N, C-alpha and C positions, 0 to 999 in steps of 0.2 A: 556377666553379660558381655557378649562379644560385639565389638564395634568394628564394622567393616568399612573401609574407605570406599566411597562412591566414585566410580570412574564413569563420566558421561560417555555415551556411545557416539554422540555427535559433538562437533565443536560449537561453541556459542555463536549466536548471531552477532555479526560485527557491523552490518550495514542494513539500513532500512530504506527500501526504494519504494517511492510512491509514484504511480503513473496515472495520468488522466488522459483518456481517449474519448474522441467523439464517438458516441455509441452507434451512429449510423454509418459513418465512413471509415471507422477504425483508424483515423489519423491521430497521432500523438499530439495532444495539446500542450502538455507540460509534464516534466519529470523532475522529481526531487529526491536527493540522496542525503540521508542523515545518519548520525551515529546513535540517535535515540529515536524511538517510535513517535510519530506525530499522532494527534488524536484521530480516531477513526470516524469517518463519515458514514452515514447510513442512507439507504435508498430513500429518496424524497428530500434530502437535505439540499439547500441552495448554497452555492459557493460562487465567489468572484475570482476569475483568473484573467489578468491583463484587461481589466475594465469590462469584461464580458461576464454575464450572469449565466450560470449553468445549474441544471437539476441533476442530481445523482440518480441514475436509472439502474445501475448494476455495480456490484462490488465483488471482487474475487481476490483470493489470497494464493500465494505460491512461495516456494522455497527454491533457492539456487545456491548450493554449497554453503557459503557463510552469509547469505543475504536473505532477508524476508521481504517479499514484494506484496504491496497492496495495489490492486488495479481497479480503477473506477471507469465505468462507462457513463458519459455525460451527454445531456441534450441541452441545446441552447434554450434559455427561458424566453 
């Protein structure tokens, strides 16, 4: 049996960026950068940011070199 060393085509993700935008105005509400992924929210979830309650209306994912981005569109509850 031949064992071949696996060489990844892309470098590993080093940074996880989470961005929260107002879904209507596209204004950034909050951004967080971590070395580990935070739990994923789903559409319909309710979250609190700076003592304001929001409903998740949209969720998108993106990659940028060594970063993984999760982008949420929120509406005030």
